[in-house]
C-alpha positions as CSV (number, residue, x, y, z in Angstrom):
1,M,9.9,76.5,-0.7
2,S,6.1,76.2,-0.5
3,K,4.1,75.9,2.7
4,K,3.5,72.2,2.2
5,E,7.2,71.5,1.6
6,Q,8.1,73.5,4.7
7,L,5.7,71.5,6.8
8,L,6.8,68.2,5.3
9,K,10.4,69.1,6.1
10,Y,9.4,69.7,9.7
11,L,7.6,66.4,10.0
12,Q,10.6,64.6,8.5
13,K,12.8,66.1,11.2
14,L,10.2,65.0,13.8
15,K,10.3,61.4,12.3
16,T,14.1,61.1,12.9
17,S,13.9,62.5,16.5
18,E,13.2,60.6,19.7
19,N,11.5,63.6,21.2
20,T,10.3,67.0,20.2
21,G,13.1,68.6,22.2
22,N,15.4,67.6,19.3
23,V,13.3,69.6,16.8
24,P,13.6,73.4,16.3
25,D,10.6,74.9,18.1
26,I,10.7,78.6,17.4
27,G,7.5,80.2,18.4
28,L,5.8,77.0,19.5
29,S,3.0,77.3,22.1
30,K,2.4,74.8,24.8
31,A,-0.5,73.4,22.7
32,D,1.8,73.0,19.7
33,K,4.4,71.0,21.8
34,E,1.6,68.8,23.2
35,L,0.4,68.1,19.7
36,L,3.9,67.0,18.5
37,D,4.3,64.9,21.6
38,K,0.9,63.2,20.8
39,I,1.9,62.6,17.2
40,L,5.1,60.8,18.4
41,E,3.3,59.0,21.2
42,E,0.6,57.6,18.8
43,G,3.1,56.7,16.1
44,L,1.3,58.9,13.6
45,V,4.3,60.7,12.1
46,D,4.4,58.6,8.9
47,E,0.6,59.0,8.4
48,A,0.8,62.7,9.0
49,I,3.5,62.9,6.3
50,G,1.3,60.9,4.0
51,F,-1.6,63.2,4.7
52,M,0.4,66.2,3.9
53,Q,1.7,64.7,0.6
54,S,-1.9,63.9,-0.5
55,L,-2.8,67.6,-0.3
56,D,-3.4,69.5,-3.5
57,E,-1.0,72.4,-3.1
58,E,-3.2,75.2,-4.1
59,Q,-6.8,74.3,-3.6
60,D,-6.7,72.1,-0.4
61,W,-4.5,74.6,1.4
62,A,-6.9,77.4,0.5
63,D,-9.8,75.2,1.8
64,V,-8.1,74.6,5.1
65,Q,-7.5,78.3,5.5
66,K,-11.1,79.0,4.8
67,R,-12.2,76.3,7.2
68,L,-10.0,77.8,9.9
69,S,-11.6,81.2,9.3
70,G,-15.1,79.7,9.7
71,K,-16.2,80.1,6.1
72,K,-18.1,77.4,4.2
73,V,-15.9,75.3,2.0
74,R,-16.3,72.3,-0.3
75,K,-15.7,68.8,1.2
76,L,-12.1,67.5,0.8
77,H,-12.3,64.2,-1.0
78,M,-9.7,62.3,1.0
79,P,-10.5,59.2,3.1
80,T,-8.1,60.2,5.8
81,I,-9.4,63.7,6.4
82,L,-11.4,63.0,9.5
83,K,-8.7,60.9,11.1
84,Y,-6.0,63.4,10.5
85,A,-7.8,66.8,10.4
86,A,-6.8,67.5,14.0
87,I,-3.2,66.7,13.2
88,F,-3.2,68.8,10.1
89,I,-4.8,71.8,11.7
90,G,-2.3,71.6,14.5
91,V,0.6,71.3,12.1
92,V,-0.7,74.4,10.3
93,S,-0.2,76.4,13.5
94,L,3.5,75.6,13.2
95,G,3.8,77.1,9.7
96,I,5.0,80.6,10.7
97,A,7.5,79.2,13.2
98,L,8.8,76.7,10.7
99,K,9.1,79.4,8.0
100,L,11.3,81.5,10.3
101,T,13.4,78.5,11.2
102,L,14.1,77.5,7.6
103,Q,14.7,81.0,6.5
104,H,17.4,81.5,9.1
105,K,19.1,78.2,8.2
106,E,18.8,78.4,4.4
107,Q,19.3,82.1,3.9
108,P,22.3,83.2,6.1
109,L,22.1,86.8,7.3
110,P,24.7,89.2,5.8
111,E,27.9,89.3,7.8
112,N,27.7,93.2,8.1
113,T,24.3,93.1,9.9
114,I,23.9,93.5,13.7
115,T,22.2,90.3,14.9
116,L,20.6,89.3,18.1
117,H,20.3,85.6,19.0
118,T,17.5,85.0,21.4
119,G,18.0,81.3,21.8
120,D,15.1,80.3,19.5
121,A,15.4,83.0,16.8
122,V,17.9,85.3,15.1
123,K,16.7,88.9,14.8
124,T,18.3,91.6,12.7
125,I,19.0,95.0,14.3
126,Q,18.5,97.9,11.9
127,E,19.8,101.2,13.2
128,G,17.2,103.9,13.1
129,E,14.3,101.5,13.6
130,K,12.3,100.6,16.7
131,Q,11.2,97.1,17.6
132,S,10.3,94.9,20.6
133,I,12.3,91.8,21.4
134,V,9.8,89.0,22.2
135,L,10.7,85.5,23.4
136,A,9.1,82.4,22.0
137,S,7.0,82.3,25.2
138,G,5.5,85.6,24.3
139,E,7.3,87.8,26.8
140,V,8.6,91.2,25.7
141,V,12.1,91.5,27.3
142,A,13.7,94.4,25.5
143,V,13.1,97.3,23.2
144,Q,15.4,98.5,20.4
145,E,15.4,102.2,19.6
146,G,17.9,103.3,17.0
147,N,21.4,102.1,18.0
148,T,20.4,101.2,21.6
149,L,18.9,97.9,22.9
150,R,17.4,98.2,26.4
151,Y,16.3,95.3,28.5
152,D,13.3,95.3,30.9
153,P,12.3,91.6,31.3
154,G,9.6,92.1,33.9
155,N,8.5,88.8,35.4
156,V,10.7,86.4,33.4
157,D,11.5,83.7,36.0
158,H,13.5,81.3,33.9
159,P,17.1,81.6,32.7
160,V,17.3,83.0,29.2
161,F,20.5,84.1,27.4
162,N,20.8,86.5,24.4
163,E,23.8,87.0,22.2
164,L,24.5,90.2,20.3
165,H,27.0,90.5,17.5
166,V,28.2,93.8,16.2
167,P,30.0,93.5,12.8
168,Y,32.9,95.6,11.5
169,G,32.0,99.2,10.7
170,K,29.3,99.5,13.4
171,V,29.0,100.4,17.1
172,F,26.1,99.7,19.3
173,T,24.8,100.4,22.8
174,L,23.4,97.7,25.1
175,V,21.6,98.3,28.4
176,L,21.2,95.2,30.6
177,S,18.4,94.4,33.0
178,D,20.3,95.9,36.0
179,G,20.9,99.2,34.2
180,T,24.5,98.5,33.2
181,E,25.3,100.3,30.0
182,I,27.7,98.7,27.5
183,Q,29.1,100.4,24.4
184,L,30.1,97.8,21.9
185,N,32.8,98.5,19.3
186,S,33.1,97.0,15.8
187,G,33.6,93.2,15.6
188,T,32.3,92.5,19.1
189,H,30.2,89.6,20.3
190,I,28.6,89.5,23.8
191,K,26.5,86.9,25.6
192,Y,24.4,87.9,28.6
193,P,21.2,86.9,30.6
194,V,18.0,88.6,29.7
195,K,17.5,88.9,33.5
196,F,20.2,88.5,36.1
197,P,19.5,85.9,38.8
198,T,18.5,87.1,42.3
199,K,21.4,85.2,43.8
200,G,25.1,85.1,42.8
201,N,27.1,87.2,40.4
202,R,26.0,89.1,37.3
203,E,28.1,87.6,34.5
204,V,28.5,88.3,30.8
205,T,30.9,86.8,28.2
206,M,32.4,88.8,25.4
207,T,35.1,89.0,22.6
208,G,36.0,92.2,20.8
209,E,36.0,95.6,22.6
210,A,33.4,97.2,24.9
211,Y,33.2,100.0,27.4
212,F,31.3,99.2,30.6
213,K,29.4,101.5,32.9
214,V,28.4,99.0,35.6
215,S,25.4,99.6,37.9
216,K,26.5,99.3,41.5
217,N,25.3,96.3,43.5
218,K,27.6,95.2,46.4
219,E,25.7,92.0,46.9
220,H,26.0,90.9,43.2
221,P,29.5,91.6,41.7
222,F,29.6,92.1,38.0
223,I,32.0,89.8,36.1
224,V,33.1,90.1,32.4
225,N,34.5,86.9,31.1
226,S,36.7,87.4,28.1
227,E,38.4,84.3,26.7
228,Q,40.3,83.1,29.8
229,V,40.3,86.3,31.8
230,A,37.7,87.5,34.2
231,V,37.2,91.1,35.2
232,Q,35.3,91.5,38.5
233,V,33.7,94.8,39.6
234,L,31.1,96.2,41.9
235,G,30.3,99.4,40.0
236,T,32.7,101.3,37.8
237,E,33.7,102.3,34.3
238,F,36.3,100.4,32.3
239,N,37.3,99.3,28.7
240,V,38.0,95.7,27.7
241,T,39.7,94.8,24.5
242,S,39.8,91.1,23.6
243,Y,39.9,90.4,19.9
244,K,40.8,86.9,19.0
245,E,43.7,87.9,16.7
246,Q,45.4,90.1,19.4
247,S,48.1,88.6,21.6
248,T,46.9,90.4,24.7
249,I,43.6,91.0,26.6
250,N,43.6,94.5,27.9
251,T,41.5,96.1,30.6
252,V,41.7,99.9,31.1
253,L,40.2,101.2,34.3
254,V,38.6,104.7,34.1
255,E,36.8,105.0,37.3
256,G,36.3,102.8,40.5
257,S,38.2,99.5,40.9
258,V,38.4,96.1,39.3
259,S,40.2,92.8,39.9
260,L,41.6,90.6,37.1
261,S,42.1,86.9,37.2
262,H,42.9,84.0,34.9
263,E,41.1,80.7,34.8
264,S,44.4,78.8,35.4
265,D,44.5,80.5,38.9
266,P,41.2,82.2,39.7
267,E,42.1,82.9,43.3
268,S,45.1,85.0,42.2
269,K,43.7,88.6,41.8
270,T,45.4,91.6,40.1
271,L,43.9,94.9,41.3
272,L,43.7,97.9,39.1
273,E,43.5,101.6,40.1
274,P,42.0,104.3,37.8
275,G,44.4,105.1,35.0
276,N,45.8,101.5,35.0
277,K,45.9,99.1,32.2
278,G,46.0,95.4,33.0
279,S,47.2,93.1,30.2
280,W,47.1,89.4,29.9
281,D,49.7,88.0,27.5
282,K,48.2,85.0,25.8
283,T,51.6,83.6,24.7
284,Q,53.6,84.2,27.9
285,E,50.6,83.6,30.1
286,T,51.5,86.5,32.3
287,M,49.6,89.6,33.7
288,S,51.2,93.0,33.7
289,V,50.0,96.5,34.9
290,E,51.0,99.9,33.7
291,K,49.8,103.5,34.0
292,V,48.3,104.8,30.8
293,D,46.4,107.7,29.3
294,T,42.9,106.3,29.3
295,L,41.7,108.6,26.5
296,L,43.9,106.7,24.1
297,Y,41.8,103.5,24.8
298,T,38.4,105.1,25.0
299,S,38.6,107.6,22.1
300,W,36.6,105.1,20.0
301,L,33.5,106.1,21.9
302,N,33.6,109.4,20.1
303,G,34.4,107.8,16.7
304,E,38.1,108.4,17.0
305,I,41.0,106.0,16.2
306,V,44.3,107.0,17.9
307,F,47.6,105.4,17.1
308,R,50.7,105.8,19.4
309,D,53.8,104.0,18.2
310,T,51.5,101.6,16.5
311,P,53.0,99.1,14.0
312,F,51.6,99.4,10.5
313,S,50.1,95.8,10.6
314,E,48.2,96.6,13.8
315,L,47.1,99.9,12.4
316,L,45.6,98.2,9.3
317,T,43.7,95.8,11.5
318,K,42.1,98.6,13.4
319,L,41.1,100.4,10.2
320,E,39.5,97.2,8.8
321,R,37.3,97.0,11.9
322,A,36.4,100.7,12.0
323,Y,35.6,101.1,8.3
324,N,34.5,97.5,7.5
325,V,37.1,97.2,4.7
326,R,39.5,94.4,3.8
327,I,43.2,95.6,3.5
328,V,46.0,93.5,1.9
329,N,49.4,94.9,2.5
330,K,52.0,94.0,-0.2
331,N,54.5,96.6,1.0
332,I,56.4,94.4,3.5
333,G,58.8,97.3,4.3
334,L,56.0,99.0,6.2
335,E,55.0,96.1,8.4
336,E,56.9,97.1,11.5
337,K,57.0,100.9,10.9
338,A,55.4,102.7,13.9
339,F,52.8,105.4,13.3
340,N,51.4,108.3,15.5
341,A,48.1,109.6,14.2
342,R,44.5,110.4,15.1
343,Y,41.4,110.1,12.9
344,N,37.7,110.4,13.3
345,I,35.6,107.9,11.3
346,K,32.6,110.1,11.6
347,V,34.4,112.8,9.6
348,E,37.2,111.2,7.6
349,S,36.7,108.4,5.0
350,I,39.1,105.5,4.6
351,E,40.5,107.3,1.6
352,D,41.2,110.4,3.7
353,V,43.0,108.2,6.2
354,L,45.1,106.5,3.6
355,E,46.1,109.8,2.0
356,A,47.2,111.2,5.4
357,L,49.2,108.1,6.1
358,K,51.0,108.4,2.8
359,I,52.5,111.7,4.0
360,I,54.1,109.9,6.9
361,A,55.4,106.9,4.9
362,P,54.9,107.0,1.1
363,F,53.0,104.0,-0.4
364,G,50.5,103.3,-3.2
365,Y,47.1,101.7,-2.9
366,E,44.3,100.4,-5.0
367,I,40.6,100.3,-4.0
368,K,37.9,98.0,-5.3
369,D,34.3,98.8,-4.3
370,K,32.0,96.4,-2.4
371,S,32.7,92.7,-2.0
372,T,30.0,90.5,-0.5
373,V,31.0,91.4,3.0
374,H,33.3,94.4,3.1
375,T,32.4,97.8,1.7
376,K,35.8,98.1,0.0
377,E,38.8,95.9,-0.7
378,I,42.2,97.8,-0.5
379,T,45.6,96.7,-1.7
380,I,48.7,98.5,-0.3
381,N,51.7,98.5,-2.7
């Protein structure tokens, strides 16, 4: 799509909107927004579109660029140039922002990419690289270094939320503005404020699995909202598992204390002690507490997958997340067989794991390399 086509598409969206708030404004400055308001107010959208359509794609665009850079150019032979020059020059300033908007909408990002939604843009997170996270307003709020994203929003005084998505086969570290450190496991999505408010609670929302090291602040409790369950803490370490396909939402407390509640009865609190696992059963709508070995639930932080009396179907789901593979099981006899095993994804490949599992319960499998999303497609026979 050419620059002119991009700008025309933006103006067409503006034409069908009652105000500029209904039009994507990634990267717009205050002056840009005032310009668009003026175009609407003066009823010049159709004329601006006509002006854009009258441009010679190659030569006139080059002339405008030269004019903006202060170089001498030939006169544009269009009767409307004086009337609409200000509009056109203003619209040109939206070009970069528009290009980003259209690229995000027309070229979806690969599903196996870590992505950060800043509210007005979608950024890709490439591990091993370094980049600053900048809001449309121009404020630098965070820095990514390698597999860690650290927030330091400075003087941001308006509420802004970011959303981070970690796909299958990847893990990532997030450090919030208050110093809270969160390890995000494969297939996890989390929404959080760029800067916590000076009053009230510190709240985030997540699905998937994450390990929290919460920065202590007695005046501002930290709350993790996961589906319909809220985990409230002051300062502690705990693991939350809340994948959509699982029947339970689990919170395992490693250090400190937390209280669990459900949105159906938020005043009813379930307190956990270190070494406890609190589980909310989505079907039965009940909360239960049991003593557990916390290492079984936090081993993923070291790249390990641990199975203890784990049904084969659940085992395969965990392998899919950890290795970013798709597994189809055609061996129905294995569905409910329980497995005890421990693997390290940093050392052992998915083929190594399958070969080891075959020793416990013989089965065959076929592997096809790389689909559009998953690294491998595996069929269990």
